C-alpha positions as CSV (number, residue, x, y, z in Angstrom):
1,M,-109.6,-84.0,-26.2
2,Q,-109.8,-80.8,-24.1
3,R,-107.1,-78.9,-22.7
4,R,-107.5,-77.6,-19.1
5,K,-107.9,-74.0,-18.6
6,G,-104.8,-72.1,-18.3
7,E,-102.5,-74.8,-19.8
8,S,-101.8,-72.7,-22.9
9,S,-100.6,-69.5,-21.2
10,R,-98.0,-71.0,-19.4
11,P,-95.3,-71.6,-22.0
12,R,-96.1,-67.9,-22.9
13,Q,-95.4,-66.5,-19.5
14,L,-92.3,-68.6,-19.4
15,A,-91.0,-66.8,-22.6
16,I,-91.8,-63.7,-21.3
17,I,-89.9,-64.3,-18.0
18,V,-86.8,-65.7,-19.9
19,T,-86.7,-62.5,-22.0
20,A,-87.0,-60.3,-19.1
21,V,-84.0,-61.9,-17.5
22,A,-82.2,-61.6,-20.8
23,L,-82.8,-57.9,-21.0
24,V,-81.8,-57.2,-17.4
25,G,-78.7,-59.0,-17.9
26,A,-77.8,-57.1,-21.1
27,G,-78.5,-53.8,-19.4
28,G,-76.3,-54.8,-16.3
29,W,-73.6,-55.7,-18.7
30,F,-74.0,-52.5,-20.4
31,A,-74.1,-50.2,-17.5
32,G,-71.3,-52.2,-16.1
33,S,-69.0,-51.5,-19.3
34,R,-69.8,-47.9,-18.8
35,M,-69.1,-47.3,-15.5
36,Q,-65.8,-45.8,-14.5
37,S,-63.8,-45.1,-11.3
38,P,-63.0,-41.4,-10.2
39,A,-59.2,-42.3,-11.0
40,D,-60.4,-43.6,-14.3
41,A,-62.6,-40.4,-15.1
42,A,-59.8,-38.0,-13.9
43,A,-57.5,-39.8,-16.3
44,A,-59.8,-39.3,-19.2
45,R,-60.0,-35.7,-18.6
46,K,-56.2,-35.0,-18.7
47,P,-55.1,-33.1,-22.0
48,P,-52.9,-34.7,-24.4
49,K,-49.1,-34.6,-24.1
50,A,-48.1,-31.4,-25.7
51,G,-46.4,-31.5,-28.8
52,P,-44.7,-28.9,-31.4
53,V,-46.8,-27.0,-33.7
54,T,-45.2,-27.5,-37.3
55,A,-45.7,-26.4,-40.8
56,A,-44.5,-27.7,-44.0
57,V,-41.4,-26.3,-46.0
58,E,-42.6,-25.1,-49.3
59,R,-40.8,-24.6,-52.5
60,R,-42.0,-21.4,-54.2
61,S,-41.1,-18.0,-55.3
62,L,-41.5,-14.9,-53.1
63,T,-42.2,-11.4,-54.0
64,A,-41.7,-8.7,-51.3
65,S,-43.9,-5.5,-51.8
66,V,-44.8,-2.5,-49.6
67,V,-48.6,-1.9,-49.5
68,A,-50.1,1.3,-48.7
69,Q,-53.7,2.9,-48.9
70,G,-53.7,6.3,-50.6
71,S,-55.5,8.9,-52.4
72,V,-55.7,10.0,-56.0
73,E,-55.3,14.1,-56.3
74,F,-54.2,16.5,-58.8
75,D,-50.6,17.3,-58.9
76,S,-48.5,20.4,-58.0
77,P,-51.4,22.5,-56.0
78,Q,-50.3,26.2,-55.8
79,S,-52.3,29.1,-54.3
80,L,-53.1,32.0,-56.7
81,A,-53.2,35.6,-55.6
82,L,-52.9,38.9,-57.5
83,A,-49.6,40.8,-57.1
84,G,-51.2,44.2,-57.1
85,P,-54.2,46.3,-58.7
86,V,-55.3,45.6,-62.2
87,G,-55.1,49.0,-64.1
88,T,-53.6,52.1,-62.9
89,P,-55.4,53.9,-60.4
90,D,-55.8,57.4,-60.8
91,S,-53.9,58.9,-58.0
92,G,-55.4,62.4,-58.7
93,S,-59.3,60.9,-58.0
94,A,-60.9,62.3,-54.7
95,D,-63.2,59.3,-54.9
96,P,-61.2,56.1,-55.5
97,V,-63.5,53.1,-56.6
98,A,-62.8,49.9,-55.1
99,Q,-61.7,47.0,-57.6
100,R,-64.4,44.5,-57.8
101,V,-64.5,41.2,-59.7
102,T,-66.6,41.4,-62.8
103,K,-65.9,38.0,-64.2
104,A,-64.9,35.2,-61.7
105,P,-62.7,32.4,-62.5
106,V,-64.7,29.0,-63.0
107,A,-63.4,25.9,-60.7
108,G,-62.6,22.8,-62.6
109,S,-61.7,24.5,-65.8
110,E,-58.4,24.2,-67.6
111,V,-56.2,27.1,-68.2
112,K,-53.6,27.7,-71.1
113,E,-51.1,30.3,-71.8
114,G,-52.3,33.3,-72.7
115,D,-56.0,32.8,-71.3
116,V,-57.8,35.5,-69.4
117,L,-58.2,33.9,-65.7
118,M,-60.9,36.5,-64.6
119,Q,-61.7,40.0,-64.9
120,L,-61.5,42.7,-62.1
121,S,-63.2,46.3,-62.8
122,G,-63.4,45.2,-66.4
123,R,-59.6,44.8,-66.5
124,P,-58.0,41.1,-67.5
125,V,-56.2,39.0,-65.5
126,L,-53.9,37.1,-68.1
127,V,-52.1,33.8,-67.2
128,L,-48.5,33.2,-68.6
129,R,-45.8,30.2,-68.2
130,G,-43.1,31.0,-65.8
131,S,-41.3,30.4,-62.8
132,V,-40.7,34.1,-61.7
133,P,-43.9,35.1,-59.8
134,M,-45.5,38.4,-60.9
135,Y,-44.3,41.1,-58.2
136,R,-44.2,44.4,-59.9
137,T,-45.7,46.7,-62.8
138,L,-43.7,45.7,-66.0
139,G,-43.2,48.6,-68.3
140,P,-40.6,50.9,-70.1
141,G,-37.4,51.2,-68.2
142,T,-37.6,47.8,-66.2
143,S,-35.2,45.2,-66.8
144,G,-34.5,41.7,-65.2
145,D,-35.7,38.1,-65.2
146,D,-39.4,38.7,-65.0
147,V,-39.1,40.7,-68.1
148,R,-36.9,38.3,-70.1
149,Q,-39.8,35.6,-68.9
150,L,-42.4,38.3,-70.6
151,Q,-40.5,38.3,-73.8
152,R,-40.3,34.6,-74.2
153,A,-44.1,34.2,-73.3
154,L,-45.0,36.6,-75.9
155,A,-42.9,35.1,-78.3
156,R,-44.6,31.5,-77.9
157,L,-48.0,33.3,-78.2
158,G,-46.8,34.8,-81.6
159,F,-46.1,38.3,-80.3
160,N,-42.4,38.5,-81.0
161,S,-40.6,41.5,-79.4
162,G,-37.1,40.7,-80.5
163,A,-34.3,39.0,-78.7
164,A,-35.1,38.2,-74.9
165,T,-32.7,40.7,-73.5
166,G,-34.4,41.3,-70.1
167,Q,-35.2,44.9,-71.1
168,Y,-38.5,46.2,-71.6
169,G,-38.5,48.5,-74.4
170,Q,-40.6,49.9,-77.3
171,G,-40.6,46.4,-79.1
172,V,-42.2,44.6,-75.9
173,A,-44.6,47.6,-75.6
174,T,-45.7,46.8,-79.1
175,A,-46.1,43.3,-78.5
176,V,-47.8,43.8,-75.3
177,S,-50.4,45.9,-76.9
178,R,-51.0,43.4,-79.9
179,W,-51.5,40.8,-77.3
180,Y,-54.0,42.6,-75.5
181,K,-55.9,43.7,-78.4
182,S,-55.9,39.9,-79.5
183,K,-57.9,39.3,-76.1
184,G,-60.5,42.0,-76.8
185,F,-58.7,44.5,-74.4
186,Q,-56.7,47.7,-74.6
187,A,-53.2,47.6,-72.9
188,Q,-52.7,50.0,-70.2
189,E,-51.5,53.2,-71.5
190,P,-50.5,56.3,-69.3
191,S,-52.8,57.7,-66.9
192,I,-54.2,61.3,-66.7
193,A,-51.7,61.8,-63.7
194,D,-48.9,60.5,-65.8
195,K,-49.8,62.8,-68.6
196,Q,-50.1,65.7,-66.2
197,Q,-46.7,64.8,-64.5
198,L,-45.2,64.6,-68.2
199,G,-46.4,68.1,-68.6
200,T,-45.1,69.4,-65.7
201,L,-41.6,68.0,-66.2
202,E,-41.6,69.2,-69.9
203,A,-42.5,72.9,-68.4
204,A,-39.6,72.8,-66.0
205,V,-37.4,72.2,-68.6
206,T,-38.8,75.0,-70.9
207,A,-38.7,77.3,-68.0
208,A,-34.9,76.4,-67.1
209,Q,-33.9,77.0,-70.7
210,Q,-35.4,80.6,-70.5
211,G,-33.5,81.1,-67.4
212,L,-30.2,80.1,-68.7
213,L,-30.9,82.4,-72.0
214,T,-31.6,85.1,-69.3
215,A,-28.3,84.4,-67.5
216,Q,-26.4,84.5,-70.7
217,N,-27.7,88.0,-71.9
218,P,-28.5,89.8,-68.7
219,S,-30.6,92.9,-69.2
220,G,-29.0,96.5,-69.4
221,S,-25.5,94.8,-70.1
222,T,-23.7,96.8,-72.9
223,G,-20.2,97.2,-73.9
224,S,-18.5,100.7,-74.9
225,G,-16.8,98.6,-77.6
226,S,-14.1,102.0,-78.1
227,G,-11.4,100.5,-75.9
228,S,-10.7,103.9,-74.3
229,G,-10.7,102.5,-71.0
230,T,-14.3,103.8,-70.0
231,E,-15.8,101.8,-67.3
232,S,-18.4,99.6,-68.1
233,S,-22.2,100.1,-67.0
234,S,-22.4,96.6,-65.6
235,T,-19.1,97.0,-63.5
236,A,-19.5,96.3,-59.9
237,T,-18.6,98.7,-57.2
238,S,-14.8,98.2,-56.5
239,G,-14.1,97.1,-52.9
240,T,-13.9,94.2,-50.4
241,E,-17.3,92.0,-50.3
242,T,-17.7,90.0,-47.3
243,N,-18.3,86.2,-47.6
244,G,-20.6,85.9,-44.8
245,K,-18.1,84.4,-42.4
246,G,-16.1,87.2,-41.3
247,G,-13.7,87.0,-44.6
248,T,-13.9,88.4,-47.8
249,S,-14.6,86.8,-51.2
250,G,-12.2,88.8,-52.9
251,T,-12.1,91.8,-54.7
252,D,-14.8,92.3,-57.3
253,T,-12.8,94.7,-59.8
254,S,-14.5,96.6,-62.3
255,S,-13.6,95.5,-65.9
256,T,-13.5,97.6,-68.8
257,G,-13.5,97.0,-72.6
258,S,-16.2,94.9,-74.6
259,G,-17.4,91.3,-73.5
260,T,-16.4,91.4,-70.1
261,T,-18.6,89.8,-67.3
262,S,-18.7,90.2,-63.5
263,Q,-18.7,87.4,-61.1
264,A,-22.1,87.6,-60.2
265,E,-23.1,87.1,-63.4
266,K,-20.9,84.1,-63.8
267,L,-22.6,82.6,-60.8
268,Q,-26.2,83.4,-62.2
269,L,-25.1,81.7,-65.6
270,K,-23.7,78.5,-63.6
271,A,-26.8,78.2,-61.8
272,A,-29.1,78.3,-64.8
273,Q,-27.2,75.8,-66.3
274,Q,-27.5,73.4,-63.4
275,Q,-30.9,74.1,-63.1
276,L,-31.6,73.3,-66.8
277,D,-29.5,69.9,-66.4
278,A,-31.5,68.9,-63.4
279,A,-35.0,69.5,-65.4
280,N,-33.3,67.5,-68.3
281,T,-32.5,64.6,-66.1
282,A,-36.1,64.3,-64.3
283,L,-37.8,64.5,-67.6
284,S,-35.5,61.8,-69.1
285,A,-36.1,59.6,-66.0
286,F,-39.9,59.8,-66.4
287,Q,-39.9,59.4,-70.4
288,A,-38.0,56.1,-69.7
289,G,-40.8,54.6,-68.1
290,Y,-43.5,56.2,-69.8
291,G,-45.6,54.2,-72.1
292,T,-47.6,50.9,-72.4
293,K,-47.2,48.8,-69.2
294,I,-48.5,45.8,-67.5
295,P,-50.0,46.6,-64.0
296,A,-48.8,44.0,-61.3
297,G,-52.4,42.5,-61.0
298,E,-52.9,41.8,-64.8
299,V,-50.4,38.9,-65.0
300,V,-50.1,35.7,-63.2
301,F,-47.1,33.6,-64.0
302,L,-47.3,29.7,-63.5
303,P,-44.7,27.3,-63.7
304,D,-46.7,24.6,-65.6
305,L,-49.5,25.2,-68.2
306,P,-52.1,24.1,-68.8
307,A,-53.2,24.1,-65.3
308,R,-56.6,23.1,-63.7
309,L,-58.5,25.6,-61.4
310,D,-59.0,23.4,-58.5
311,K,-60.6,26.0,-56.0
312,V,-62.1,29.2,-56.5
313,T,-62.3,31.6,-53.4
314,V,-64.0,34.8,-54.9
315,K,-67.2,35.4,-56.8
316,V,-68.7,38.2,-58.7
317,G,-68.8,41.5,-56.9
318,D,-66.0,40.5,-54.3
319,T,-63.0,42.8,-53.8
320,P,-60.2,40.4,-53.8
321,S,-57.8,40.3,-51.0
322,G,-55.3,37.2,-50.4
323,S,-55.6,33.9,-52.4
324,I,-58.3,34.2,-55.1
325,G,-58.1,29.9,-55.6
326,T,-56.1,27.2,-56.1
327,V,-54.4,25.9,-59.3
328,T,-53.2,22.4,-59.9
329,S,-51.6,20.5,-62.8
330,S,-53.9,18.7,-65.0
331,K,-51.9,15.3,-64.0
332,V,-53.0,13.4,-61.1
333,V,-50.9,11.7,-58.4
334,V,-51.2,9.3,-55.6
335,Q,-50.5,10.5,-52.2
336,A,-50.1,7.4,-49.5
337,V,-48.3,6.9,-46.1
338,V,-46.1,4.0,-45.3
339,Q,-44.5,2.8,-42.0
340,G,-40.8,4.0,-41.4
341,S,-39.8,0.3,-41.6
342,D,-41.2,0.0,-45.0
343,A,-40.1,3.3,-46.1
344,K,-36.4,2.2,-45.6
345,L,-36.7,-0.2,-48.4
346,L,-38.0,2.5,-50.9
347,H,-36.2,4.8,-53.3
348,K,-37.3,7.2,-56.0
349,G,-37.5,5.7,-59.3
350,M,-39.4,2.4,-58.2
351,T,-42.5,1.0,-60.1
352,A,-45.8,1.1,-58.1
353,E,-49.0,-0.5,-59.1
354,V,-52.2,1.7,-58.3
355,E,-55.5,0.1,-58.1
356,T,-58.7,2.2,-57.5
357,A,-61.6,1.4,-55.7
358,D,-63.4,0.3,-58.9
359,G,-60.7,-1.9,-60.0
360,K,-58.6,0.1,-62.5
361,K,-54.8,-0.7,-62.3
362,V,-52.3,1.8,-63.4
363,E,-48.4,1.4,-63.1
364,G,-46.9,4.6,-61.7
365,E,-43.6,5.5,-60.4
366,L,-42.2,6.5,-56.8
367,V,-41.2,10.1,-57.5
368,A,-41.2,11.7,-54.1
369,L,-40.6,10.2,-50.4
370,G,-40.7,11.8,-46.8
371,D,-39.9,15.6,-46.7
372,D,-39.6,16.0,-50.7
373,V,-43.7,15.2,-50.6
374,P,-45.7,18.2,-50.8
375,K,-48.6,18.4,-48.2
376,T,-52.0,16.9,-49.4
377,G,-53.9,19.7,-51.4
378,A,-51.2,22.3,-50.2
379,A,-50.7,25.3,-52.1
380,D,-47.9,27.2,-50.2
381,G,-45.2,24.7,-51.1
382,T,-44.9,23.2,-47.5
383,T,-44.1,19.5,-47.0
384,A,-46.3,16.6,-45.9
385,Q,-46.5,15.9,-42.3
386,G,-44.8,12.7,-41.2
387,T,-41.3,11.6,-40.9
388,S,-38.8,11.4,-43.8
389,A,-37.1,7.8,-44.3
390,G,-34.6,7.5,-42.0
391,G,-35.3,10.8,-39.9
392,S,-36.7,9.2,-36.8
393,D,-35.5,6.6,-34.3
394,D,-39.1,5.3,-34.4
395,A,-39.5,2.5,-37.0
396,S,-43.1,2.8,-37.1
397,A,-43.3,6.6,-37.8
398,P,-45.5,7.2,-40.7
399,V,-43.5,8.3,-44.0
400,P,-45.4,10.1,-47.1
401,V,-44.6,9.1,-50.6
402,Q,-45.7,10.2,-53.9
403,I,-46.7,8.2,-57.0
404,S,-46.5,9.6,-60.4
405,L,-48.9,8.6,-63.3
406,P,-48.9,8.6,-66.8
407,S,-50.6,11.9,-68.3
408,G,-54.3,11.4,-68.6
409,K,-54.6,8.3,-66.3
410,L,-57.0,8.2,-63.4
411,T,-58.1,11.8,-63.8
412,K,-61.8,10.8,-63.3
413,N,-60.8,9.3,-60.1
414,A,-59.2,12.3,-58.5
415,G,-60.7,12.4,-55.1
416,G,-61.0,9.0,-54.6
417,S,-59.0,6.1,-52.7
418,A,-56.5,3.8,-54.0
419,K,-54.2,0.9,-53.2
420,V,-50.6,1.3,-53.8
421,T,-48.4,-1.7,-54.3
422,I,-44.5,-1.3,-54.5
423,K,-42.5,-4.3,-55.4
424,V,-39.2,-4.0,-53.5
425,G,-37.6,-7.4,-54.2
426,S,-38.4,-11.0,-55.2
427,S,-36.5,-14.5,-55.2
428,A,-34.6,-16.1,-57.9
429,G,-37.2,-18.4,-59.2
430,E,-38.5,-20.8,-56.6
431,A,-37.0,-21.4,-53.5
432,L,-37.3,-23.1,-50.0
433,T,-39.6,-21.2,-48.1
434,V,-40.6,-21.4,-44.3
435,P,-42.8,-19.4,-42.3
436,I,-41.1,-16.6,-40.5
437,A,-41.9,-17.8,-36.8
438,A,-39.8,-21.0,-37.9
439,L,-36.7,-19.0,-38.2
440,H,-34.5,-18.7,-35.1
441,T,-31.2,-16.6,-35.1
442,A,-28.5,-17.3,-32.4
443,A,-26.2,-14.7,-30.5
444,D,-23.5,-15.4,-33.2
445,G,-26.0,-14.6,-36.0
446,Q,-26.4,-18.0,-37.1
447,A,-30.1,-18.8,-38.3
448,T,-31.5,-22.0,-37.7
449,V,-34.7,-24.0,-38.1
450,Q,-36.0,-26.9,-36.1
451,V,-37.1,-29.9,-38.1
452,R,-39.3,-32.8,-36.8
453,R,-38.1,-36.2,-38.2
454,D,-39.0,-39.7,-36.9
455,G,-40.4,-38.4,-33.7
456,S,-37.6,-36.2,-32.7
457,V,-36.6,-32.6,-33.3
458,V,-33.3,-31.6,-34.9
459,D,-31.6,-28.1,-35.7
460,V,-30.8,-27.6,-39.2
461,S,-28.6,-24.4,-40.0
462,V,-29.9,-22.0,-42.9
463,K,-29.0,-18.7,-44.4
464,A,-32.1,-16.4,-44.5
465,G,-33.0,-14.6,-47.7
466,L,-35.9,-12.4,-49.0
467,S,-39.2,-12.4,-46.7
468,A,-42.5,-11.9,-48.1
469,E,-46.3,-12.9,-47.2
470,G,-45.4,-14.2,-43.7
471,Q,-42.6,-16.6,-45.4
472,V,-38.9,-16.5,-45.6
473,E,-36.5,-17.8,-48.2
474,V,-33.9,-20.2,-46.6
475,T,-30.8,-22.0,-48.0
476,P,-29.9,-24.8,-45.8
477,S,-26.4,-26.3,-45.5
478,G,-26.2,-29.3,-47.5
479,G,-29.2,-31.4,-48.2
480,A,-30.6,-31.1,-44.6
481,L,-33.9,-29.3,-45.5
482,K,-36.4,-30.3,-48.7
483,A,-40.0,-29.4,-49.6
484,G,-42.6,-31.2,-47.3
485,D,-40.3,-31.4,-44.1
486,Q,-41.9,-30.3,-41.1
487,V,-40.5,-27.3,-39.1
488,V,-41.6,-26.3,-35.7
489,I,-43.2,-23.0,-35.5
490,G,-44.3,-23.1,-31.9
491,Q,-44.9,-25.5,-28.8
């Protein structure tokens, strides 16, 4: 039997209608469930009720340290300068020649005791160890601590001049000559002017001796030798002689008999003797300083040797004046700056760890703090800029520190940067610690922390100890605090 046209499509249309109604109903339900009133929307946008910010109590060990950034530098910088000319300039020369550098010092080289630092007009500038600076020419007749220092240095070099008496005698002169010869030079002998002066003084002594002899044996003086009372030919005219002041000098009475002498002859004899004494005194004084010398510019005393030539400010051909360079110790130190508040925790003798930029770590010692620290790279002995520990009301004022390192360590890192860590204290094993922000101090000085428990906050009295790394060691009263408790650090 044949179906009518359109009968098969009706169930399908009905299904479509039902499905559409279901979808519309579901969409309406979904839309209705998501719709909010203005009051509901405002309530949803309100922030949650504020509660305290907490952090856990920890059990750990604390180590307090002062950390600073510094630089690795050679120690004990000192300016080098010559105390005077080298050699002995010829004062009689009409055309004096300027002294020029003929061999310059070499920057970065090491200088040992007895070495030739440089040459000036062909003469050496030598280095010796000593704390007294060279300030004058050393030679026969000089004495003092600088001479004693020279004697000890010569002895160390193997040129013993005898006991270190501080007197420059012939033994010292001989030792100086031997030392110079070992370096390929001749020690400074008397100059032409010195020799001429010696000859002049010797001639004056001879002339004075001749004058004395003449006064002792005046020409034409004879005695009758007869004892007859005949007047001698040397007798002065009797009478009164004025003394140039309106008075008389006395009566110059003629004497008779052999061996008699007039008053004038006595005065001449006395004057001749005085002249001879003066000539001998001048000659002796000059001879005391005559001989082998060390000119003021030919030796430089340095307190520590060997040393390192850090900088050189002269070159061949220069006429040096003032500083010729800078010398340092061969050891290196670390110069750093810390805050004033941290400096109050430091003292000399503390151990410091130094870490260079390339990861090398060396243990050093804090040897200077505040005004005791020389300026970085200074050669004049002045102190570093900054404030000494405790010397300023500003707790943040920078304070310089100096760290000494073992000999030979980090010399290749000189000129680079380094981190300095100085341990100032540590807890006795593991202890309860809380963030510093959790600690409160009342007006009576009692420290407390706030602990959140069971939805409420309670105060717990504690005793504060070491602080480091943002944490502070606390000791609670009784067992009111334990690891894992939540302490309030903010709201």
